[in-house]
N, C-alpha and C positions, 0 to 999 in steps of 0.2 A: 133681341138684336135689331138695331135700327139701320143696319147696313143696307145700301141700295145697290149692291154688286150683283151683276148677272153675268153668266157665261153664255156665249153664242157659239154653236157648232155648225159649221157649214161645209158640206161635202157636195160639190156641185156637179154639173153635167160634163165637166172636163175630165172627171174620174181620176184625178191625180192624187188626192189625199184629203186631209181634214184641216180646216182652218178653225182654230179655237181662240176666241177673244174674250177678255175679261173687261167689263165696262161698268162705270159708276154712273147711275142715272139720278143721283141725288141732287145735282145742280140743274140749272135751266138747260144747259147744253151738256150732251153726253161727253163723258171723259173716258178715253181709252187708257186702261191701266196696264195691260200686258197682252201680248199676242204670241201664239205658238202655232207652228205649222208642222204637221206630221205626215210624211208621204206614205201612200199605201205600199205595202210589199207587192212585188210583181204578181204573186199568186192571187192575192185579193183583187188587184186591178184587172187581171185577166178574167177572173170569174165575173166581176161586175160587167165588164165589157161584153162578155158572152151573153149574159142574161139580159142586159138592157137592150142589146141590139138583136136579140133572138137568134144568135148564131149557133146556139146549142140548146137542147131541151133542158129545162130546169125541173129536177125532181123535188118532191116535198122535202126529202132528207137534205139535199144540197141547199135548198132555200133556207131551211131552219138553221143549218150549220153556218151559212154566210151571215144570217141575221145575228147569230150569237157572236161570231168572230168580229163583226163590225161594232157590236155593242161593247165588247171588251176593248177594242181599238179606240173607240171614242172615249170610253171611261179613262183609259190610260192617258189620252191626250189632255183631258181635263186635269188629271192629277199632275202631269208634267207642267201644264200651264200654271197651276197653283204653286208648285214648287219653285218655278221660275219667278213668280211674282212675290213669293214669300208671304202668301196670304192663306190662312187656314180655311178649310172647307166650310166651317160653321159661320163664316162671314158672307157666304154666298146665298142669296135668296133662292135662286133657281137657275137651272141650265135649260137653254132653249136649243134643242137638237133637231135640225132639219132632217137628218137621215140621208141615206144614199138612194136617190131615185133609181128604181129598176124599170118602171114603166109609167108613163103619164098618158092617160086616155080619157080626157074629159068629154069627148064628143061621141063616144061609143053608145050603143043601146043601153048599156048599164055602165054609166061613167065611173071612173075610178082613177086614183093616182096612188102609186105604191112606193113608199120609202121604207127602207129597213135600217137596222142598227138598234137592237133591242134596248129600249129606254129603261126597262126593269134592271138591266145589268148596269147601265150608266148610274142610275139612282143608287143601286145597292153598293157598287164599288166606291162611289164618291161620297155617299152619305148626304147627297144634295137632291132636293126635289127637282125632278126632271120633267120638262114639258116637251112633247113630241107630237108627231102626226098632225101637223098644222094644216095640211091642204084639204083633207077630206070633209071637214065641216063646211068649208066654202062650197065644195062640190055638192054637198047635201042641200045647200041653200040655193042650188041652181047655177052656181058659178063654175069657172074653169079651174079653180084651185090654184091659179097662177095668173099673173105674177102677184106675189104677196108683199113685195117690198114697197109698192107705191105709198102705202100709209106711213111707213117709216121714212121714206124719202120726204114726204110732206112735213113730218114732224121735225126733221133735221135740216132739210135743204131749201124749203120754200123761202122766197124772198119777196117782200111787198114792193121792192123797187125794180125788179126785173123778172122776165119770164125765163125760168131755169128749166133745163132738160137734163135728166140723168140717163146716161147710157151704160148699162151693165153688159159687158161682153165676157161671158163665160163660155161654156160649151154651146149654149144657146144665147142669143142676144135679146135684151129687152130694154124698153125705154119707159120713162115716166115723165110726163109733162106737168110742170108746176107753175101755173100762171100767176102773175103778180096780183091780178084782180081776184079777190076772194069769191066773187060771184061766179067766175068762170069754173068750169069743171076740170078737176084733176083727172088724168087718165093714164093708163099704162098698158102695154101688151108686149108679147114676144114678137120680134120682127123676123126671126128665122135663125139660121145657123150663125153662131159666133165663131168659136175656135174648133168646133167638133169635127167638121169635114177636113179642115187643114191638118188637125192632129192625126186623124185617121189616115190621111194620105201619106204624111211623112213617116208614120209608123210602118206602113206597108212598104215604103221604098227606101227608108234610111234607118229604120228601127230606132227612131227618136220619138220622144213623147210629144214634142212640140217644135215649131220652127222658130228658133231663137232670133228675136228682132225681125222676123220675116226675111231673114237673109237668103234662105233657099228660094222662097217665092220671088225675091228680088232678082234672082238669076234667070228667071223665066219671063215670058211675055203674056199679057192678057190675050186670050183667044176669044174674039168677039162672038163668033158663032157658038162656041161652047158656053160662053156666059149667057147668051140669049136662051139657049136650051135650058140651062139651070133656072133662069128666071121665069120660065114658063110655068113652073110649079104653081098649082092653084093656091097654095098657102099664102103666097105673097100678095095676092089680090083679095084674099078672104076678108070679110068685114070683121071689125072688132066688136066685142072683146074676143081675143083669141090667144091660145097658148100652144106650144109644141115642145118637142123633146128630141133626144138623141135616138129614140126608138123610131122616129120618123126620118129625120135627117141623119141617115145611117150609112154604113158601108154599102148596104143594098141599094139605097137611094142613089149613091154615087155611081155604083156599078151600072145601074139601069140607065142613068143619064149619059154615061160614057159609051154605052153598048153600040149605038149606031153612029158614033162620031169617028173622025179620022184618028189615027194613032198619034196623039199629041205626046210631046215629051213630058216626063213626070214633073219637071220644074214649071212647065207652062200650065199644067193642070193646077199646080199649087198656087201659082200667081193668079190664075183665074178664080180659084176658090177664095183667095184673099179679096179679090175685087168683088166677088159675089157678096161676101159679108159686108164690105164697105158700102156697096151700092144699095143693098136691101135695107140696111139701117138708114141710110140717107133718104132713100125713097119714102120710107115710112115716116120719117120726120117731116119731110117737105110736104107730104100729103096731109098729115094730121096735126102738125105743130109748126106751121110756117112762121109764126110770130115769135119763135124762140130767140132770146137774146144771147144766151151762152149755154153751151152743152158741157157737161162734166162727165168724164168717163171713169168707170171703175171695173174691177174684174181683171182676169188674167190677160185679156186682149189689150189692155193699156200698155203692156210691155212689147207688143208687136209694132215696131216703129213703122213698118211699111203699111200695116193696116190703118194705123192712126193717120198717117200721111194721106193715104187713099181716101179715107173717110172725110178728112178736113177739106180735101179738094172738092168734095161734092157739096159742101155747105158754105154759106156766106156769113157765118158768125163764128166767134171763137170756140174752139174745141179744146178744153183743158182737162187735167186730171182732177178728181175730187180732192186731191191734196190741197188745191186752191181753196176748198171749203173747210179745210182742217181735218179731213179724214183720209187716211192712206187708202188708195184704191184697192189694195188687197184685203182690207178689213171691212169694207162696207157691208158685205152680205153676212158675215159673222155677227157684226154689230146689229144688223137688222133682226136676226133671230134671237139675239139677246133682248132686243126691244120688244119683239113679239112675245117672248116669254114673260117679260114684265107686264105687258098688257093682259095676258091670260092670268097671270098670278094675281093681278089686281081686279079681275073680273071685267076687263075692258075689251072692246072689240078690236080686231086687228086687221081685218080685210077692208078693201076699198071696193064696194060694189061697182063703181064706175070703171074699175080696171078689170075685175074678174067676171063681171056679169051676174054676180049673186043677187038674189032678190032682196037682201037686207044685209046690214053689217052684222057680224057674228063674232062670238068669242071663239078663238081658234085653239085647236089642239086638245090633247089629253094630258092630265096631270098625274104624275107618278110620285106620290108623296114619300118623302124621306122618313 
């Protein structure tokens, strides 16, 4: 079979569901064939949020059960994607499954990053070779295990005519700088919270998963004292390479930072959290990539109009969607893990040491052979 089709599965830090994308890498430029989104059932979403933010103890039995549930869920998403695309499973070379992050701790005494969603089940149910557990090889090589998308961004979005910057705003936000000069270093890192704190706050107060268009935040006002308190966090001034997760920028983080503050209205807190995301992304860009010509945004945050407006106001160059580069912003990360699966399948490295801090490029992930 000479097909160059790969599936990418991405379940990010926003904890909303699974993005499944089918891509053809046979041409010089990646071609998107089909895309399928499957939302998590509330029961699974609640468990993931509990475990990833350490709001409830996790027993071995619960861990194993959730790992299996997610494996079945991801396998079904792949089968639904293939049915939608009308492409048989034997045309697919491999599935690249990111898995659901429960905890990311690259700076602990014994560094680790934990993603679940049993790839044995995905492989067995679909009959397709599955590649998973992408982050731990980079950590074993001395890296952060994140961000892993910069090598893909380089392959797809680098432009010898201009300095491009890719901004991914999921639960956590990260950037990748792609200089036009091939001698210059490509780099990337997590800037801090993306949607995670805003999503958490609106869930607490309005029982909604996210702030549609940033409408609720727009009804409030930025509280400068509170914003300054948020921005005191040491992560924002920490040297790169660096990465973080929702286990750090969590409900507990928010509660602690609000504890000695005046009793702000809920919408003012939401507006200030939106500004926090915008300013910390912008601060990171202006500090590390001031020669950027154009920034391109992907991830769920691209749909928050207030966030994008607030971010654009901080920067003096165009801020566009990756749609302008030919890739829908909701598909970039699923495509990235399909590409990483292709790299691993072909025995090629997938990390970018300049971004993760690893001591060398490595072949990422574990292969579960069909």
